[in-house]
N, CA, C, O and the ligand as a Tripos MOL2 file, in Angstrom:
@<TRIPOS>MOLECULE
protein
  305   303    77     0     0
PROTEIN
NO_CHARGES

@<TRIPOS>ATOM
      1 N         120.7220  132.7180  110.6410 N.3       1 MET1
      2 CA        120.9160  131.7680  109.5330 C.3       1 MET1
      3 C         119.8020  131.9270  108.5170 C.2       1 MET1
      4 O         118.6170  131.8880  108.8490 O.2       1 MET1
      5 N         120.2070  132.1040  107.2850 N.am      2 GLN2
      6 CA        119.2330  132.2620  106.2120 C.3       2 GLN2
      7 C         118.7710  130.9160  105.6920 C.2       2 GLN2
      8 O         119.5290  129.9460  105.6750 O.2       2 GLN2
      9 N         117.5480  130.8710  105.2790 N.am      3 SER3
     10 CA        117.0300  129.6770  104.6190 C.3       3 SER3
     11 C         116.5650  130.0540  103.2190 C.2       3 SER3
     12 O         115.8660  131.0500  103.0300 O.2       3 SER3
     13 N         116.9530  129.2640  102.2650 N.am      4 GLN4
     14 CA        116.5120  129.4890  100.8940 C.3       4 GLN4
     15 C         116.2270  128.1470  100.2500 C.2       4 GLN4
     16 O         116.6450  127.0890  100.7220 O.2       4 GLN4
     17 N         115.4960  128.2390   99.1470 N.am      5 PHE5
     18 CA        115.2010  127.0290   98.4060 C.3       5 PHE5
     19 C         116.4440  126.5970   97.6480 C.2       5 PHE5
     20 O         117.0030  127.3740   96.8740 O.2       5 PHE5
     21 N         116.8790  125.3700   97.8620 N.am      6 CYS6
     22 CA        118.0360  124.8400   97.1560 C.3       6 CYS6
     23 C         117.5380  123.9910   95.9940 C.2       6 CYS6
     24 O         116.8500  122.9950   96.2170 O.2       6 CYS6
     25 N         117.8700  124.3600   94.7610 N.am      7 PRO7
     26 CA        117.4080  123.5860   93.6050 C.3       7 PRO7
     27 C         118.0320  122.1990   93.5340 C.2       7 PRO7
     28 O         117.4880  121.2970   92.8980 O.2       7 PRO7
     29 N         119.1490  122.0390   94.1750 N.am      8 ASN8
     30 CA        119.8050  120.7310   94.1590 C.3       8 ASN8
     31 C         119.1140  119.7680   95.1240 C.2       8 ASN8
     32 O         118.8340  118.6210   94.7760 O.2       8 ASN8
     33 N         118.8430  120.2460   96.3350 N.am      9 CYS9
     34 CA        118.1410  119.4140   97.3240 C.3       9 CYS9
     35 C         116.6270  119.4220   97.0960 C.2       9 CYS9
     36 O         115.9080  118.5570   97.5970 O.2       9 CYS9
     37 N         116.1640  120.3940   96.3460 N.am     10 ARG10
     38 CA        114.7340  120.5750   96.0820 C.3      10 ARG10
     39 C         113.9490  120.7600   97.3610 C.2      10 ARG10
     40 O         112.8310  120.2640   97.5070 O.2      10 ARG10
     41 N         114.5510  121.4780   98.2780 N.am     11 THR11
     42 CA        113.8520  121.8000   99.5060 C.3      11 THR11
     43 C         114.4720  123.0640  100.0820 C.2      11 THR11
     44 O         115.5320  123.5070   99.6400 O.2      11 THR11
     45 N         113.8090  123.6300  101.0560 N.am     12 VAL12
     46 CA        114.3620  124.7980  101.7320 C.3      12 VAL12
     47 C         115.4420  124.3260  102.6940 C.2      12 VAL12
     48 O         115.2160  123.4470  103.5260 O.2      12 VAL12
     49 N         116.6150  124.9240  102.5640 N.am     13 ALA13
     50 CA        117.7490  124.4890  103.3690 C.3      13 ALA13
     51 C         118.4360  125.6980  103.9860 C.2      13 ALA13
     52 O         118.2820  126.8280  103.5230 O.2      13 ALA13
     53 N         119.1890  125.4360  105.0290 N.am     14 ASN14
     54 CA        119.9890  126.4970  105.6230 C.3      14 ASN14
     55 C         121.1020  126.9010  104.6730 C.2      14 ASN14
     56 O         121.6730  126.0700  103.9660 O.2      14 ASN14
     57 N         121.3970  128.1880  104.6710 N.am     15 MET15
     58 CA        122.3990  128.7250  103.7620 C.3      15 MET15
     59 C         123.6650  129.1040  104.5320 C.2      15 MET15
     60 O         123.6100  129.6410  105.6390 O.2      15 MET15
     61 N         124.7980  128.8100  103.9130 N.am     16 ILE16
     62 CA        126.0700  129.3020  104.4160 C.3      16 ILE16
     63 C         126.3610  130.6090  103.7010 C.2      16 ILE16
     64 O         126.4460  130.6570  102.4740 O.2      16 ILE16
     65 N         126.5110  131.6580  104.4790 N.am     17 GLU17
     66 CA        126.7170  132.9730  103.8890 C.3      17 GLU17
     67 C         128.1990  133.2960  103.8410 C.2      17 GLU17
     68 O         128.8900  133.2410  104.8590 O.2      17 GLU17
     69 N         128.6790  133.6290  102.6640 N.am     18 THR18
     70 CA        130.0650  134.0540  102.4990 C.3      18 THR18
     71 C         130.0690  135.5060  102.0570 C.2      18 THR18
     72 O         129.4020  135.8670  101.0880 O.2      18 THR18
     73 N         130.8100  136.3270  102.7560 N.am     19 VAL19
     74 CA        130.8390  137.7550  102.4550 C.3      19 VAL19
     75 C         132.1920  138.0980  101.8490 C.2      19 VAL19
     76 O         133.2400  137.8370  102.4410 O.2      19 VAL19
     77 N         132.1500  138.6840  100.6640 N.am     20 THR20
     78 CA        133.3590  139.1120   99.9760 C.3      20 THR20
     79 C         133.2700  140.6130   99.7500 C.2      20 THR20
     80 O         132.2290  141.1250   99.3380 O.2      20 THR20
     81 N         134.3400  141.3040  100.0140 N.am     21 ARG21
     82 CA        134.3560  142.7310   99.7160 C.3      21 ARG21
     83 C         135.2410  142.9550   98.5070 C.2      21 ARG21
     84 O         136.3100  142.3570   98.3870 O.2      21 ARG21
     85 N         134.7890  143.8230   97.6110 N.am     22 ARG22
     86 CA        135.5350  144.0550   96.3950 C.3      22 ARG22
     87 C         135.4900  145.5360   96.0330 C.2      22 ARG22
     88 O         134.4720  146.2080   96.2040 O.2      22 ARG22
     89 N         136.6040  146.0170   95.5350 N.am     23 ALA23
     90 CA        136.6600  147.4090   95.0830 C.3      23 ALA23
     91 C         136.3230  147.4650   93.6110 C.2      23 ALA23
     92 O         136.8740  146.7170   92.8040 O.2      23 ALA23
     93 N         135.4160  148.3530   93.2710 N.am     24 ILE24
     94 CA        135.0570  148.5360   91.8670 C.3      24 ILE24
     95 C         135.2270  150.0060   91.5190 C.2      24 ILE24
     96 O         135.2110  150.8720   92.3940 O.2      24 ILE24
     97 N         135.3880  150.2690   90.2530 N.am     25 ALA25
     98 CA        135.4650  151.6520   89.7860 C.3      25 ALA25
     99 C         134.0720  152.2570   89.8190 C.2      25 ALA25
    100 O         133.1420  151.7460   89.1940 O.2      25 ALA25
    101 N         133.9470  153.3200   90.5360 N.am     26 GLY26
    102 CA        132.6300  153.9120   90.7330 C.3      26 GLY26
    103 C         132.2650  154.8800   89.6280 C.2      26 GLY26
    104 O         132.8810  154.9170   88.5630 O.2      26 GLY26
    105 N         131.2560  155.6500   89.9180 N.am     27 HIS27
    106 CA        130.6190  156.5260   88.9450 C.3      27 HIS27
    107 C         131.6040  157.5040   88.3040 C.2      27 HIS27
    108 O         131.6050  157.6700   87.0850 O.2      27 HIS27
    109 N         132.4320  158.1460   89.1100 N.am     28 ASP28
    110 CA        133.3100  159.1880   88.5850 C.3      28 ASP28
    111 C         134.7750  158.7970   88.7210 C.2      28 ASP28
    112 O         135.6350  159.6590   88.9040 O.2      28 ASP28
    113 N         135.0580  157.5250   88.6340 N.am     29 GLY29
    114 CA        136.4410  157.0830   88.6830 C.3      29 GLY29
    115 C         136.9490  156.7700   90.0630 C.2      29 GLY29
    116 O         138.0220  156.1850   90.2110 O.2      29 GLY29
    117 N         136.1960  157.1490   91.0810 N.am     30 LYS30
    118 CA        136.5950  156.7890   92.4350 C.3      30 LYS30
    119 C         136.3340  155.3100   92.6610 C.2      30 LYS30
    120 O         135.4680  154.7050   92.0290 O.2      30 LYS30
    121 N         137.0970  154.7530   93.5700 N.am     31 MET31
    122 CA        136.8650  153.3550   93.8820 C.3      31 MET31
    123 C         135.7790  153.2530   94.9520 C.2      31 MET31
    124 O         135.7720  154.0000   95.9310 O.2      31 MET31
    125 N         134.8940  152.3410   94.7460 N.am     32 ASP32
    126 CA        133.8460  152.0730   95.7200 C.3      32 ASP32
    127 C         133.9620  150.6360   96.1770 C.2      32 ASP32
    128 O         134.3130  149.7440   95.4030 O.2      32 ASP32
    129 N         133.6660  150.4300   97.4300 N.am     33 MET33
    130 CA        133.6680  149.0690   97.9520 C.3      33 MET33
    131 C         132.2560  148.5150   97.8840 C.2      33 MET33
    132 O         131.3030  149.1480   98.3390 O.2      33 MET33
    133 N         132.1360  147.3420   97.3170 N.am     34 ILE34
    134 CA        130.8460  146.6730   97.3500 C.3      34 ILE34
    135 C         130.9990  145.3780   98.1380 C.2      34 ILE34
    136 O         132.0930  144.8260   98.2520 O.2      34 ILE34
    137 N         129.9060  144.9180   98.6670 N.am     35 THR35
    138 CA        129.8830  143.6830   99.4250 C.3      35 THR35
    139 C         129.0980  142.6460   98.6340 C.2      35 THR35
    140 O         127.9570  142.8870   98.2410 O.2      35 THR35
    141 N         129.7120  141.4980   98.4030 N.am     36 ILE36
    142 CA        129.0390  140.4250   97.6910 C.3      36 ILE36
    143 C         128.7490  139.3180   98.6940 C.2      36 ILE36
    144 O         129.6590  138.7690   99.3160 O.2      36 ILE36
    145 N         127.4920  139.0080   98.8380 N.am     37 LYS37
    146 CA        127.1050  137.9120   99.7230 C.3      37 LYS37
    147 C         126.7310  136.7090   98.8700 C.2      37 LYS37
    148 O         125.8720  136.7940   97.9920 O.2      37 LYS37
    149 N         127.3790  135.6070   99.1390 N.am     38 THR38
    150 CA        127.1460  134.3850   98.3890 C.3      38 THR38
    151 C         126.5320  133.3530   99.3300 C.2      38 THR38
    152 O         126.9720  133.1860  100.4680 O.2      38 THR38
    153 N         125.5160  132.6710   98.8350 N.am     39 TYR39
    154 CA        124.8280  131.6780   99.6600 C.3      39 TYR39
    155 C         125.0100  130.2900   99.0660 C.2      39 TYR39
    156 O         124.7010  130.0420   97.9010 O.2      39 TYR39
    157 N         125.5190  129.3980   99.8980 N.am     40 HIS40
    158 CA        125.6580  127.9980   99.5150 C.3      40 HIS40
    159 C         124.7860  127.1600  100.4450 C.2      40 HIS40
    160 O         124.6010  127.4760  101.6200 O.2      40 HIS40
    161 N         124.2700  126.1020   99.8860 N.am     41 CYS41
    162 CA        123.4270  125.1930  100.6550 C.3      41 CYS41
    163 C         124.2640  124.4810  101.7160 C.2      41 CYS41
    164 O         125.3540  123.9810  101.4380 O.2      41 CYS41
    165 N         123.7290  124.4460  102.9350 N.am     42 GLU42
    166 CA        124.4610  123.8110  104.0150 C.3      42 GLU42
    167 C         124.5080  122.2910  103.8470 C.2      42 GLU42
    168 O         125.4440  121.6390  104.3100 O.2      42 GLU42
    169 N         123.5090  121.7400  103.1940 N.am     43 SER43
    170 CA        123.4520  120.2830  103.0580 C.3      43 SER43
    171 C         124.3510  119.7680  101.9570 C.2      43 SER43
    172 O         125.1390  118.8460  102.1660 O.2      43 SER43
    173 N         124.2290  120.3720  100.7660 N.am     44 CYS44
    174 CA        124.9550  119.8300   99.6190 C.3      44 CYS44
    175 C         126.0850  120.7430   99.1580 C.2      44 CYS44
    176 O         126.8460  120.3810   98.2610 O.2      44 CYS44
    177 N         126.1980  121.9010   99.7520 N.am     45 ARG45
    178 CA        127.2820  122.8570   99.4580 C.3      45 ARG45
    179 C         127.2210  123.4290   98.0580 C.2      45 ARG45
    180 O         128.2040  124.0040   97.5920 O.2      45 ARG45
    181 N         126.1250  123.2950   97.3870 N.am     46 SER46
    182 CA        126.0640  123.8650   96.0470 C.3      46 SER46
    183 C         125.6550  125.3320   96.1310 C.2      46 SER46
    184 O         124.9720  125.7560   97.0640 O.2      46 SER46
    185 N         126.0880  126.0870   95.1370 N.am     47 PHE47
    186 CA        125.7840  127.5050   95.0680 C.3      47 PHE47
    187 C         124.2960  127.7120   94.8610 C.2      47 PHE47
    188 O         123.6850  127.0590   94.0150 O.2      47 PHE47
    189 N         123.7150  128.6140   95.6260 N.am     48 VAL48
    190 CA        122.2890  128.8770   95.4910 C.3      48 VAL48
    191 C         122.0420  130.2830   94.9540 C.2      48 VAL48
    192 O         121.3130  130.4550   93.9780 O.2      48 VAL48
    193 N         122.6410  131.2790   95.5810 N.am     49 SER49
    194 CA        122.3860  132.6300   95.0980 C.3      49 SER49
    195 C         123.4580  133.5610   95.6230 C.2      49 SER49
    196 O         124.2290  133.2180   96.5190 O.2      49 SER49
    197 N         123.4860  134.7450   95.0430 N.am     50 SER50
    198 CA        124.3880  135.7770   95.5360 C.3      50 SER50
    199 C         123.7350  137.1260   95.3170 C.2      50 SER50
    200 O         122.8780  137.2870   94.4470 O.2      50 SER50
    201 N         124.1460  138.0750   96.1060 N.am     51 LYS51
    202 CA        123.6420  139.4310   95.8880 C.3      51 LYS51
    203 C         124.7370  140.4150   96.2200 C.2      51 LYS51
    204 O         125.6010  140.1600   97.0590 O.2      51 LYS51
    205 N         124.6830  141.5380   95.5470 N.am     52 GLU52
    206 CA        125.6760  142.5870   95.7500 C.3      52 GLU52
    207 C         125.0530  143.7100   96.5520 C.2      52 GLU52
    208 O         123.9170  144.1180   96.3130 O.2      52 GLU52
    209 N         125.8120  144.1900   97.4930 N.am     53 GLU53
    210 CA        125.3770  145.3570   98.2470 C.3      53 GLU53
    211 C         126.4980  146.3690   98.1830 C.2      53 GLU53
    212 O         127.6690  146.0210   98.3340 O.2      53 GLU53
    213 N         126.1530  147.5830   97.9670 N.am     54 GLY54
    214 CA        127.1890  148.5960   97.9000 C.3      54 GLY54
    215 C         126.6110  149.9800   97.9560 C.2      54 GLY54
    216 O         125.4010  150.1640   98.0920 O.2      54 GLY54
    217 N         127.4870  150.9510   97.8480 N.am     55 PRO55
    218 CA        127.0140  152.3350   97.8590 C.3      55 PRO55
    219 C         126.1950  152.6160   96.6210 C.2      55 PRO55
    220 O         126.5290  152.1820   95.5180 O.2      55 PRO55
    221 N         125.1410  153.3330   96.8180 N.am     56 ARG56
    222 CA        124.3720  153.7610   95.6600 C.3      56 ARG56
    223 C         125.0500  154.9920   95.0910 C.2      56 ARG56
    224 O         125.5010  155.8710   95.8250 O.2      56 ARG56
    225 N         125.1120  155.0360   93.7900 N.am     57 PHE57
    226 CA        125.8150  156.1420   93.1540 C.3      57 PHE57
    227 C         124.9220  157.3730   93.1410 C.2      57 PHE57
    228 O         124.0640  157.5250   92.2720 O.2      57 PHE57
    229 N         125.1310  158.2290   94.0950 N.am     58 VAL58
    230 CA        124.3570  159.4560   94.1690 C.3      58 VAL58
    231 C         125.2850  160.6090   93.7940 C.2      58 VAL58
    232 O         126.1920  160.9400   94.5570 O.2      58 VAL58
    233 N         125.0740  161.2160   92.6450 N.am     59 PRO59
    234 CA        125.9160  162.3500   92.2650 C.3      59 PRO59
    235 C         125.7910  163.4810   93.2830 C.2      59 PRO59
    236 O         124.7220  163.7230   93.8450 O.2      59 PRO59
    237 N         126.9010  164.1600   93.5030 N.am     60 GLU60
    238 CA        126.8900  165.1980   94.5370 C.3      60 GLU60
    239 C         125.9260  166.3220   94.2130 C.2      60 GLU60
    240 O         125.3800  166.9530   95.1190 O.2      60 GLU60
    241 N         125.7120  166.5780   92.9420 N.am     61 ASN61
    242 CA        124.8600  167.6940   92.5470 C.3      61 ASN61
    243 C         123.4220  167.2620   92.2800 C.2      61 ASN61
    244 O         122.6480  168.0170   91.6910 O.2      61 ASN61
    245 N         123.0610  166.0690   92.7030 N.am     62 SER62
    246 CA        121.7760  165.5390   92.2900 C.3      62 SER62
    247 C         120.6080  166.3410   92.8430 C.2      62 SER62
    248 O         119.5020  166.2690   92.3080 O.2      62 SER62
    249 N         120.8370  167.1000   93.9000 N.am     63 GLN63
    250 CA        119.7250  167.8500   94.4830 C.3      63 GLN63
    251 C         119.6510  169.2720   93.9440 C.2      63 GLN63
    252 O         118.7750  170.0330   94.3520 O.2      63 GLN63
    253 N         120.5320  169.6410   93.0520 N.am     64 ASN64
    254 CA        120.5160  170.9860   92.4940 C.3      64 ASN64
    255 C         119.7880  171.0590   91.1640 C.2      64 ASN64
    256 O         119.7380  172.1170   90.5350 O.2      64 ASN64
    257 N         119.2390  169.9670   90.7450 N.am     65 GLY65
    258 CA        118.4890  169.9720   89.5120 C.3      65 GLY65
    259 C         119.3460  169.9680   88.2640 C.2      65 GLY65
    260 O         118.8370  170.2060   87.1690 O.2      65 GLY65
    261 N         120.6250  169.7070   88.4010 N.am     66 LYS66
    262 CA        121.4770  169.6750   87.2240 C.3      66 LYS66
    263 C         121.3200  168.3310   86.5130 C.2      66 LYS66
    264 O         121.6240  167.2800   87.0790 O.2      66 LYS66
    265 N         120.8570  168.3750   85.3090 N.am     67 ARG67
    266 CA        120.6330  167.1270   84.5970 C.3      67 ARG67
    267 C         121.3480  167.1260   83.2570 C.2      67 ARG67
    268 O         121.0590  166.2840   82.4070 O.2      67 ARG67
    269 N         122.2540  168.0290   83.0550 N.am     68 SER68
    270 CA        122.8450  168.1910   81.7280 C.3      68 SER68
    271 C         124.2280  167.5620   81.6330 C.2      68 SER68
    272 O         124.9410  167.7890   80.6560 O.2      68 SER68
    273 N         124.6180  166.7780   82.6270 N.am     69 GLN69
    274 CA        125.9700  166.2400   82.6010 C.3      69 GLN69
    275 C         126.1190  165.1190   81.5890 C.2      69 GLN69
    276 O         127.2170  164.8700   81.0920 O.2      69 GLN69
    277 N         125.0430  164.4520   81.2870 N.am     70 HIS70
    278 CA        125.1210  163.3550   80.3390 C.3      70 HIS70
    279 C         124.4590  163.7750   79.0360 C.2      70 HIS70
    280 O         123.2950  164.1750   79.0380 O.2      70 HIS70
    281 N         125.1770  163.6920   77.9300 N.am     71 PRO71
    282 CA        124.5700  164.0690   76.6580 C.3      71 PRO71
    283 C         123.4200  163.1380   76.3040 C.2      71 PRO71
    284 O         123.4820  161.9330   76.5480 O.2      71 PRO71
    285 N         122.3960  163.6980   75.7410 N.am     72 THR72
    286 CA        121.2660  162.8780   75.3220 C.3      72 THR72
    287 C         121.4390  162.5040   73.8580 C.2      72 THR72
    288 O         122.3550  162.9760   73.1850 O.2      72 THR72
    289 N         120.5760  161.6800   73.3930 N.am     73 LEU73
    290 CA        120.6420  161.2680   71.9940 C.3      73 LEU73
    291 C         120.4400  162.4490   71.0610 C.2      73 LEU73
    292 O         120.8870  162.4190   69.9140 O.2      73 LEU73
    293 N         119.7710  163.4920   71.5430 N.am     74 LEU74
    294 CA        119.4990  164.6460   70.6930 C.3      74 LEU74
    295 C         120.7590  165.4350   70.4070 C.2      74 LEU74
    296 O         120.7730  166.2800   69.5120 O.2      74 LEU74
    297 N         121.8240  165.1680   71.1610 N.am     75 ASP75
    298 CA        123.0610  165.9140   70.9320 C.3      75 ASP75
    299 C         123.8430  165.4140   69.7400 C.2      75 ASP75
    300 O         124.8750  165.9940   69.4010 O.2      75 ASP75
    301 N         123.3890  164.3650   69.0990 N.am     76 TRP76
    302 CA        124.0580  163.9010   67.8840 C.3      76 TRP76
    303 C         123.9730  165.0160   66.8820 C.2      76 TRP76
    304 O         124.4660  164.8790   65.7620 O.2      76 TRP76
    305 ZN        121.2780  121.6760   98.7340 Zn       77 ZN77
@<TRIPOS>BOND
     1     1     2 1
     2     2     3 1
     3     3     4 2
     4     3     5 am
     5     5     6 1
     6     6     7 1
     7     7     8 2
     8     7     9 am
     9     9    10 1
    10    10    11 1
    11    11    12 2
    12    11    13 am
    13    13    14 1
    14    14    15 1
    15    15    16 2
    16    15    17 am
    17    17    18 1
    18    18    19 1
    19    19    20 2
    20    19    21 am
    21    21    22 1
    22    22    23 1
    23    23    24 2
    24    23    25 am
    25    25    26 1
    26    26    27 1
    27    27    28 2
    28    27    29 am
    29    29    30 1
    30    30    31 1
    31    31    32 2
    32    31    33 am
    33    33    34 1
    34    34    35 1
    35    35    36 2
    36    35    37 am
    37    37    38 1
    38    38    39 1
    39    39    40 2
    40    39    41 am
    41    41    42 1
    42    42    43 1
    43    43    44 2
    44    43    45 am
    45    45    46 1
    46    46    47 1
    47    47    48 2
    48    47    49 am
    49    49    50 1
    50    50    51 1
    51    51    52 2
    52    51    53 am
    53    53    54 1
    54    54    55 1
    55    55    56 2
    56    55    57 am
    57    57    58 1
    58    58    59 1
    59    59    60 2
    60    59    61 am
    61    61    62 1
    62    62    63 1
    63    63    64 2
    64    63    65 am
    65    65    66 1
    66    66    67 1
    67    67    68 2
    68    67    69 am
    69    69    70 1
    70    70    71 1
    71    71    72 2
    72    71    73 am
    73    73    74 1
    74    74    75 1
    75    75    76 2
    76    75    77 am
    77    77    78 1
    78    78    79 1
    79    79    80 2
    80    79    81 am
    81    81    82 1
    82    82    83 1
    83    83    84 2
    84    83    85 am
    85    85    86 1
    86    86    87 1
    87    87    88 2
    88    87    89 am
    89    89    90 1
    90    90    91 1
    91    91    92 2
    92    91    93 am
    93    93    94 1
    94    94    95 1
    95    95    96 2
    96    95    97 am
    97    97    98 1
    98    98    99 1
    99    99   100 2
   100    99   101 am
   101   101   102 1
   102   102   103 1
   103   103   104 2
   104   103   105 am
   105   105   106 1
   106   106   107 1
   107   107   108 2
   108   107   109 am
   109   109   110 1
   110   110   111 1
   111   111   112 2
   112   111   113 am
   113   113   114 1
   114   114   115 1
   115   115   116 2
   116   115   117 am
   117   117   118 1
   118   118   119 1
   119   119   120 2
   120   119   121 am
   121   121   122 1
   122   122   123 1
   123   123   124 2
   124   123   125 am
   125   125   126 1
   126   126   127 1
   127   127   128 2
   128   127   129 am
   129   129   130 1
   130   130   131 1
   131   131   132 2
   132   131   133 am
   133   133   134 1
   134   134   135 1
   135   135   136 2
   136   135   137 am
   137   137   138 1
   138   138   139 1
   139   139   140 2
   140   139   141 am
   141   141   142 1
   142   142   143 1
   143   143   144 2
   144   143   145 am
   145   145   146 1
   146   146   147 1
   147   147   148 2
   148   147   149 am
   149   149   150 1
   150   150   151 1
   151   151   152 2
   152   151   153 am
   153   153   154 1
   154   154   155 1
   155   155   156 2
   156   155   157 am
   157   157   158 1
   158   158   159 1
   159   159   160 2
   160   159   161 am
   161   161   162 1
   162   162   163 1
   163   163   164 2
   164   163   165 am
   165   165   166 1
   166   166   167 1
   167   167   168 2
   168   167   169 am
   169   169   170 1
   170   170   171 1
   171   171   172 2
   172   171   173 am
   173   173   174 1
   174   174   175 1
   175   175   176 2
   176   175   177 am
   177   177   178 1
   178   178   179 1
   179   179   180 2
   180   179   181 am
   181   181   182 1
   182   182   183 1
   183   183   184 2
   184   183   185 am
   185   185   186 1
   186   186   187 1
   187   187   188 2
   188   187   189 am
   189   189   190 1
   190   190   191 1
   191   191   192 2
   192   191   193 am
   193   193   194 1
   194   194   195 1
   195   195   196 2
   196   195   197 am
   197   197   198 1
   198   198   199 1
   199   199   200 2
   200   199   201 am
   201   201   202 1
   202   202   203 1
   203   203   204 2
   204   203   205 am
   205   205   206 1
   206   206   207 1
   207   207   208 2
   208   207   209 am
   209   209   210 1
   210   210   211 1
   211   211   212 2
   212   211   213 am
   213   213   214 1
   214   214   215 1
   215   215   216 2
   216   215   217 am
   217   217   218 1
   218   218   219 1
   219   219   220 2
   220   219   221 am
   221   221   222 1
   222   222   223 1
   223   223   224 2
   224   223   225 am
   225   225   226 1
   226   226   227 1
   227   227   228 2
   228   227   229 am
   229   229   230 1
   230   230   231 1
   231   231   232 2
   232   231   233 am
   233   233   234 1
   234   234   235 1
   235   235   236 2
   236   235   237 am
   237   237   238 1
   238   238   239 1
   239   239   240 2
   240   239   241 am
   241   241   242 1
   242   242   243 1
   243   243   244 2
   244   243   245 am
   245   245   246 1
   246   246   247 1
   247   247   248 2
   248   247   249 am
   249   249   250 1
   250   250   251 1
   251   251   252 2
   252   251   253 am
   253   253   254 1
   254   254   255 1
   255   255   256 2
   256   255   257 am
   257   257   258 1
   258   258   259 1
   259   259   260 2
   260   259   261 am
   261   261   262 1
   262   262   263 1
   263   263   264 2
   264   263   265 am
   265   265   266 1
   266   266   267 1
   267   267   268 2
   268   267   269 am
   269   269   270 1
   270   270   271 1
   271   271   272 2
   272   271   273 am
   273   273   274 1
   274   274   275 1
   275   275   276 2
   276   275   277 am
   277   277   278 1
   278   278   279 1
   279   279   280 2
   280   279   281 am
   281   281   282 1
   282   282   283 1
   283   283   284 2
   284   283   285 am
   285   285   286 1
   286   286   287 1
   287   287   288 2
   288   287   289 am
   289   289   290 1
   290   290   291 1
   291   291   292 2
   292   291   293 am
   293   293   294 1
   294   294   295 1
   295   295   296 2
   296   295   297 am
   297   297   298 1
   298   298   299 1
   299   299   300 2
   300   299   301 am
   301   301   302 1
   302   302   303 1
   303   303   304 2
@<TRIPOS>SUBSTRUCTURE
     1 MET1         2 RESIDUE 1 A MET
     2 GLN2         6 RESIDUE 1 A GLN
     3 SER3        10 RESIDUE 1 A SER
     4 GLN4        14 RESIDUE 1 A GLN
     5 PHE5        18 RESIDUE 1 A PHE
     6 CYS6        22 RESIDUE 1 A CYS
     7 PRO7        26 RESIDUE 1 A PRO
     8 ASN8        30 RESIDUE 1 A ASN
     9 CYS9        34 RESIDUE 1 A CYS
    10 ARG10       38 RESIDUE 1 A ARG
    11 THR11       42 RESIDUE 1 A THR
    12 VAL12       46 RESIDUE 1 A VAL
    13 ALA13       50 RESIDUE 1 A ALA
    14 ASN14       54 RESIDUE 1 A ASN
    15 MET15       58 RESIDUE 1 A MET
    16 ILE16       62 RESIDUE 1 A ILE
    17 GLU17       66 RESIDUE 1 A GLU
    18 THR18       70 RESIDUE 1 A THR
    19 VAL19       74 RESIDUE 1 A VAL
    20 THR20       78 RESIDUE 1 A THR
    21 ARG21       82 RESIDUE 1 A ARG
    22 ARG22       86 RESIDUE 1 A ARG
    23 ALA23       90 RESIDUE 1 A ALA
    24 ILE24       94 RESIDUE 1 A ILE
    25 ALA25       98 RESIDUE 1 A ALA
    26 GLY26      102 RESIDUE 1 A GLY
    27 HIS27      106 RESIDUE 1 A HIS
    28 ASP28      110 RESIDUE 1 A ASP
    29 GLY29      114 RESIDUE 1 A GLY
    30 LYS30      118 RESIDUE 1 A LYS
    31 MET31      122 RESIDUE 1 A MET
    32 ASP32      126 RESIDUE 1 A ASP
    33 MET33      130 RESIDUE 1 A MET
    34 ILE34      134 RESIDUE 1 A ILE
    35 THR35      138 RESIDUE 1 A THR
    36 ILE36      142 RESIDUE 1 A ILE
    37 LYS37      146 RESIDUE 1 A LYS
    38 THR38      150 RESIDUE 1 A THR
    39 TYR39      154 RESIDUE 1 A TYR
    40 HIS40      158 RESIDUE 1 A HIS
    41 CYS41      162 RESIDUE 1 A CYS
    42 GLU42      166 RESIDUE 1 A GLU
    43 SER43      170 RESIDUE 1 A SER
    44 CYS44      174 RESIDUE 1 A CYS
    45 ARG45      178 RESIDUE 1 A ARG
    46 SER46      182 RESIDUE 1 A SER
    47 PHE47      186 RESIDUE 1 A PHE
    48 VAL48      190 RESIDUE 1 A VAL
    49 SER49      194 RESIDUE 1 A SER
    50 SER50      198 RESIDUE 1 A SER
    51 LYS51      202 RESIDUE 1 A LYS
    52 GLU52      206 RESIDUE 1 A GLU
    53 GLU53      210 RESIDUE 1 A GLU
    54 GLY54      214 RESIDUE 1 A GLY
    55 PRO55      218 RESIDUE 1 A PRO
    56 ARG56      222 RESIDUE 1 A ARG
    57 PHE57      226 RESIDUE 1 A PHE
    58 VAL58      230 RESIDUE 1 A VAL
    59 PRO59      234 RESIDUE 1 A PRO
    60 GLU60      238 RESIDUE 1 A GLU
    61 ASN61      242 RESIDUE 1 A ASN
    62 SER62      246 RESIDUE 1 A SER
    63 GLN63      250 RESIDUE 1 A GLN
    64 ASN64      254 RESIDUE 1 A ASN
    65 GLY65      258 RESIDUE 1 A GLY
    66 LYS66      262 RESIDUE 1 A LYS
    67 ARG67      266 RESIDUE 1 A ARG
    68 SER68      270 RESIDUE 1 A SER
    69 GLN69      274 RESIDUE 1 A GLN
    70 HIS70      278 RESIDUE 1 A HIS
    71 PRO71      282 RESIDUE 1 A PRO
    72 THR72      286 RESIDUE 1 A THR
    73 LEU73      290 RESIDUE 1 A LEU
    74 LEU74      294 RESIDUE 1 A LEU
    75 ASP75      298 RESIDUE 1 A ASP
    76 TRP76      302 RESIDUE 1 A TRP
    77 ZN77       305 GROUP 0 **** ****
């Protein structure tokens, strides 16, 4: 059980964790699943915080030193 400061109760309270999974359009058009964790205060049930967890977008060629896939401002 997580504890966080609840601005409504003005004290540290136990949090109810709600986990939502959502598909988002990823870096190259593929769908990626992210996990959204939402925390509500156990005492007053008000929303306290949320955070997203998901795959980090690591390009497949990132270790080959290829950095020219995105045009820079100098390409104007
Ligand atoms: Zn509260």
